C-alpha positions as CSV (number, residue, x, y, z in Angstrom):
1,X,29.1,-15.1,-21.1
2,X,28.3,-12.4,-23.7
3,X,24.7,-11.7,-24.8
4,X,23.2,-14.1,-27.3
5,X,19.8,-14.5,-28.8
6,X,18.8,-17.6,-26.9
7,X,19.7,-16.1,-23.4
8,X,18.0,-12.8,-24.4
9,X,14.7,-14.4,-25.4
10,X,14.7,-16.8,-22.4
11,X,15.5,-14.0,-19.9
12,X,12.4,-12.1,-20.9
13,X,10.1,-15.1,-21.1
14,X,10.3,-16.9,-17.8
15,X,6.8,-17.9,-16.6
16,X,5.2,-18.1,-13.2
17,X,6.2,-21.4,-11.6
18,X,9.6,-21.6,-13.3
19,X,12.3,-22.8,-10.8
20,X,15.9,-21.5,-10.8
21,X,18.8,-23.1,-8.9
22,X,21.9,-21.0,-8.4
23,X,24.9,-22.8,-10.0
24,X,27.4,-21.7,-7.4
25,X,25.5,-20.9,-4.2
26,X,22.7,-23.4,-4.7
27,X,20.0,-21.0,-3.7
28,X,16.6,-21.9,-5.0
29,X,14.0,-19.5,-6.5
30,X,10.5,-19.8,-7.9
31,X,9.2,-17.2,-10.3
32,X,5.9,-15.6,-9.1
33,X,5.4,-12.9,-11.7
34,X,7.1,-10.2,-13.7
35,X,7.8,-6.8,-12.0
36,X,9.3,-5.0,-15.0
37,X,11.9,-5.1,-17.8
38,X,14.8,-3.0,-19.3
39,X,17.5,-3.1,-21.8
40,X,19.7,-5.4,-19.7
41,X,17.1,-8.0,-18.5
42,X,13.9,-8.6,-16.7
43,X,12.9,-8.3,-13.0
44,X,10.7,-11.0,-11.5
45,X,9.0,-11.4,-8.1
46,X,10.3,-14.7,-6.9
47,X,10.0,-17.0,-3.8
48,X,13.1,-18.0,-1.9
49,X,13.9,-19.5,1.5
50,X,14.4,-16.0,2.7
51,X,10.9,-14.9,1.5
52,X,9.9,-12.8,-1.5
53,X,12.8,-11.3,-3.5
54,X,13.2,-9.3,-6.6
55,X,15.1,-11.3,-9.2
56,X,16.9,-9.5,-12.0
57,X,17.6,-12.1,-14.8
58,X,20.0,-10.6,-17.3
59,X,21.2,-11.4,-20.8
60,X,24.9,-10.2,-20.4
61,X,27.2,-11.1,-17.6
62,X,29.1,-7.7,-18.0
63,X,25.8,-5.7,-17.5
64,X,24.8,-7.7,-14.5
65,X,28.2,-7.4,-12.9
66,X,28.1,-3.6,-13.5
67,X,24.7,-3.3,-11.8
68,X,25.8,-5.6,-8.9
69,X,28.8,-3.2,-8.4
70,X,26.4,-0.1,-8.3
71,X,24.2,-1.8,-5.7
72,X,27.2,-2.7,-3.6
73,X,28.4,0.9,-3.9
74,X,24.9,2.2,-2.8
75,X,25.2,0.1,0.4
76,X,28.5,1.8,1.2
77,X,27.2,5.3,0.4
78,X,23.9,5.3,2.3
79,X,23.4,2.0,4.2
80,X,21.1,0.4,1.7
81,X,18.5,3.4,1.5
82,X,19.2,4.4,-2.0
83,X,18.6,1.2,-3.9
84,X,17.4,-2.3,-2.8
85,X,19.8,-4.3,-0.8
86,X,21.7,-7.1,-2.6
87,X,21.1,-10.6,-1.5
88,X,22.6,-13.0,-4.0
89,X,24.5,-13.1,-7.3
90,X,24.7,-16.3,-9.4
91,X,24.1,-18.1,-12.6
92,X,21.2,-20.5,-13.4
93,X,20.8,-23.1,-16.1
94,X,17.3,-23.0,-17.7
95,X,16.5,-25.1,-20.7
96,X,20.2,-25.6,-21.4
97,X,20.9,-21.9,-21.3
98,X,23.0,-20.2,-18.6
99,X,21.4,-17.0,-17.3
100,X,23.2,-14.5,-15.0
101,X,21.0,-13.2,-12.2
102,X,21.0,-11.4,-8.9
103,X,18.5,-11.4,-6.1
104,X,17.7,-8.1,-4.2
105,X,15.3,-7.0,-1.6
106,X,11.7,-6.9,-2.7
107,X,10.3,-3.4,-2.1
108,X,6.6,-3.5,-1.5
109,X,5.1,-0.1,-2.4
110,X,3.5,2.0,-5.0
111,X,4.9,3.8,-8.1
112,X,5.3,7.6,-7.5
113,X,2.3,8.8,-9.7
114,X,0.0,6.1,-8.4
115,X,0.9,7.0,-4.8
116,X,0.3,10.8,-5.3
117,X,-3.1,10.1,-7.0
118,X,-4.2,8.1,-4.0
119,X,-2.7,10.2,-1.2
120,X,-3.0,13.7,-2.5
121,X,-0.8,16.6,-3.9
122,X,0.4,17.6,-0.5
123,X,2.9,14.8,-0.7
124,X,4.3,15.9,-4.1
125,X,6.8,18.5,-3.0
126,X,8.0,16.5,0.0
127,X,8.7,13.4,-2.0
128,X,10.6,15.4,-4.6
129,X,12.7,17.0,-1.8
130,X,13.5,13.6,-0.6
131,X,14.5,12.3,-4.1
132,X,16.7,15.3,-4.6
133,X,18.5,14.6,-1.2
134,X,19.2,11.0,-2.3
135,X,20.4,12.2,-5.8
136,X,22.8,14.6,-4.0
137,X,24.4,11.7,-2.2
138,X,24.6,9.7,-5.4
139,X,26.2,12.6,-7.3
140,X,28.8,13.2,-4.4
141,X,29.7,9.5,-4.8
142,X,30.6,10.0,-8.5
143,X,27.5,8.6,-10.2
144,X,24.5,9.8,-12.2
145,X,21.3,7.7,-12.1
146,X,20.7,8.1,-15.8
147,X,17.3,6.5,-16.5
148,X,15.4,8.4,-13.9
149,X,11.6,8.1,-14.3
150,X,8.6,7.2,-12.2
151,X,8.8,3.6,-13.2
152,X,12.1,3.4,-11.4
153,X,10.8,5.0,-8.3
154,X,8.8,3.3,-5.6
155,X,7.1,4.9,-2.5
156,X,7.3,2.6,0.5
157,X,6.3,3.1,4.2
158,X,5.0,4.5,6.4
159,X,6.6,6.8,6.9
160,X,6.5,7.5,3.1
161,X,9.9,7.2,1.4
162,X,11.1,6.9,-2.1
163,X,13.3,4.0,-3.0
164,X,15.0,3.3,-6.4
165,X,14.3,0.1,-8.4
166,X,16.3,-0.5,-11.5
167,X,19.9,0.8,-11.4
168,X,20.7,-0.5,-14.9
169,X,21.1,3.1,-16.2
170,X,23.5,4.3,-13.4
171,X,26.7,5.8,-14.9
172,X,29.9,7.2,-13.7
173,X,30.0,11.0,-14.0
174,X,31.6,12.2,-17.2
175,X,30.7,9.2,-19.2
176,X,27.9,8.8,-21.8
177,X,24.5,7.9,-20.3
178,X,24.0,4.1,-20.7
179,X,20.2,4.0,-20.7
180,X,17.5,6.5,-20.9
181,X,13.8,7.0,-21.6
182,X,13.0,9.7,-24.2
183,X,10.4,11.7,-22.2
184,X,12.8,12.2,-19.3
185,X,15.9,12.6,-21.5
186,X,17.2,16.2,-22.0
187,X,18.8,15.1,-25.4
188,X,15.4,14.2,-26.7
189,X,14.1,17.6,-25.8
190,X,17.1,19.4,-27.3
191,X,18.1,20.8,-23.8
192,X,21.6,19.3,-23.5
193,X,23.9,16.3,-24.1
194,X,23.6,12.8,-22.7
195,X,26.7,13.1,-20.6
196,X,26.4,11.8,-17.1
197,X,26.4,14.8,-14.8
198,X,24.1,16.2,-11.9
199,X,22.2,18.5,-14.3
200,X,21.2,15.5,-16.5
201,X,19.5,13.9,-13.5
202,X,17.9,17.1,-12.4
203,X,16.4,17.7,-15.9
204,X,14.8,14.2,-15.4
205,X,13.5,15.3,-12.0
206,X,11.8,18.3,-13.6
207,X,10.3,16.0,-16.2
208,X,9.0,13.6,-13.5
209,X,7.3,16.6,-11.9
210,X,5.7,17.5,-15.1
211,X,4.6,13.9,-15.6
212,X,2.9,13.9,-12.3
213,X,0.8,16.8,-13.5
214,X,0.3,15.0,-16.9
215,X,0.1,11.3,-16.1
216,X,-0.5,10.3,-19.7
217,X,2.5,12.4,-20.9
218,X,2.6,14.2,-24.3
219,X,4.6,14.2,-27.5
220,X,7.3,16.6,-28.5
221,X,6.1,19.2,-31.1
222,X,7.6,22.1,-32.9
223,X,11.2,23.3,-33.5
224,X,11.5,24.6,-29.9
225,X,10.3,21.8,-27.6
226,X,11.4,23.7,-24.5
227,X,8.7,26.2,-25.3
228,X,6.1,23.4,-25.2
229,X,7.4,22.3,-21.8
230,X,7.2,25.7,-20.4
231,X,3.6,26.1,-21.7
232,X,2.6,22.8,-20.1
233,X,4.1,24.0,-16.7
234,X,2.3,27.3,-17.1
235,X,-1.1,25.7,-17.7
236,X,-0.9,23.4,-14.7
237,X,-2.2,24.7,-11.3
238,X,-0.6,21.5,-9.8
239,X,2.9,22.7,-10.8
240,X,2.2,26.4,-10.0
241,X,4.1,26.7,-6.8
242,X,7.2,25.0,-8.3
243,X,7.3,26.8,-11.7
244,X,10.6,28.7,-11.1
245,X,12.3,25.4,-9.8
246,X,11.1,23.4,-12.8
247,X,12.3,26.1,-15.3
248,X,15.8,26.3,-13.8
249,X,16.1,22.5,-13.9
250,X,14.9,22.4,-17.5
251,X,17.4,25.1,-18.5
252,X,20.3,23.2,-16.7
253,X,20.8,26.1,-14.2
254,X,21.3,23.7,-11.3
255,X,24.9,22.4,-10.9
256,X,24.1,20.4,-7.8
257,X,21.0,18.6,-6.6
258,X,21.4,20.3,-3.1
259,X,20.7,23.6,-4.8
260,X,17.5,22.5,-6.4
261,X,16.5,20.8,-3.1
262,X,17.0,24.1,-1.3
263,X,14.6,25.9,-3.8
264,X,12.1,23.1,-3.5
265,X,12.1,23.4,0.3
266,X,11.3,27.1,0.0
267,X,8.6,26.5,-2.7
268,X,6.9,23.9,-0.4
269,X,6.9,26.3,2.5
270,X,5.3,28.9,0.3
271,X,2.9,26.6,-1.5
272,X,0.0,27.3,0.9
273,X,0.0,30.9,0.1
274,X,0.5,30.5,-3.6
275,X,-2.1,31.9,-6.0
276,X,-1.9,31.4,-9.8
277,X,-1.8,34.7,-11.7
278,X,-4.6,33.6,-14.0
279,X,-6.9,33.1,-11.0
280,X,-6.1,36.5,-9.6
281,X,-6.9,38.2,-13.0
282,X,-10.2,36.2,-13.2
283,X,-11.3,37.3,-9.7
284,X,-10.5,40.9,-10.3
285,X,-12.5,41.0,-13.6
286,X,-15.5,39.4,-11.9
287,X,-15.3,41.9,-9.2
288,X,-15.2,44.8,-11.6
289,X,-18.1,43.6,-13.6
290,X,-20.2,43.1,-10.5
291,X,-19.3,46.6,-9.2
292,X,-20.5,48.1,-12.5
293,X,-23.8,46.3,-12.2
294,X,-24.5,47.5,-8.6
295,X,-26.0,51.0,-8.0
296,X,-23.8,53.4,-6.0
297,X,-26.3,53.6,-3.1
298,X,-26.3,49.8,-2.6
299,X,-22.5,49.8,-2.6
300,X,-22.4,52.5,0.1
301,X,-25.0,50.6,2.2
302,X,-22.9,47.3,1.8
303,X,-19.8,49.1,2.9
304,X,-21.5,50.5,6.0
305,X,-22.8,47.1,6.9
306,X,-19.3,45.6,6.5
307,X,-17.9,48.2,8.9
308,X,-20.5,47.4,11.5
309,X,-19.8,43.6,11.5
310,X,-16.7,42.5,13.4
311,X,-14.3,40.7,11.0
312,X,-12.6,37.5,12.1
313,X,-11.2,36.7,8.7
314,X,-7.6,37.7,9.4
315,X,-7.6,35.7,12.6
316,X,-9.1,32.6,11.0
317,X,-6.7,32.9,8.0
318,X,-3.6,33.1,10.3
319,X,-4.8,30.1,12.4
320,X,-5.4,28.0,9.4
321,X,-2.1,28.9,7.8
322,X,-0.3,28.0,11.0
323,X,-1.9,24.6,11.2
324,X,-1.2,23.9,7.6
325,X,2.5,25.0,8.0
326,X,2.8,22.8,11.2
327,X,1.3,19.8,9.3
328,X,3.8,20.3,6.4
329,X,6.7,20.6,8.8
330,X,5.6,17.4,10.5
331,X,5.4,15.5,7.1
332,X,8.8,16.9,6.1
333,X,10.3,15.7,9.4
334,X,8.9,12.2,9.0
335,X,10.7,11.9,5.7
336,X,14.1,13.1,6.7
């Protein structure tokens, strides 16, 4: 069955309480609410004899078949950890219209940006590292995710782990990207083509990182949008420890997700000691202005007093740094 206007309209307008009966497998589903929609259909939360499931109701059999094949491939690649596990594939007749659908595991969690706003920035780098590890496995299997964005990433747990939701944009490497969202698309920002390759997904990862710092996003401006992106990164203390990683991803300098992941691991390990250049300048300028205001005699007295008092600053700093590093390594270990 190819896409037609009646199936397209109905697939997006199923209401709570609507019941679907699988034509071939006779499985019954009851729509609870909408979970999201895309170019190939809409995902609903539904009740079944197996409990709550995510039901993707499509408008085109070919698109649904393609997504089902991707989910099956995910299961072979990584034992159902990349995308949700596939439970059922069938057709349902609703109001005289046949709708293709598939049922998959319902992932109960929070979207990435929501999770970070609730849990804190210390999880930011760790979750991005995990995402890059999963992307590396996907790329090695010959696929690009394509429509990679926070809406398609869910954090479940504990322990916290990113899972992928909508695989409708997943494309074989070398082909044209099937689906994309402008803000995360390198073609939109004039930074490359829409060919499915690892660097396409890694550009999207960089934009996801930027989106985490700017949840409301921003519009493209000027003849050189890449300059705007770099300015946004420079202005964000949230992104400060990861600037060089983001720059390289935006410029397409990573050929493999594993390379970007390696740099992210290093950036996370150094994040506790990172200091923004602007902050250093401000501190120095304040120190200079204060020194000018103080008489020379007072400065000499203060220096003598400082020498007399035993300093435990270095010891305290080292202990705190060790505890923080141990905590980061613990969190990282929980997510591997």
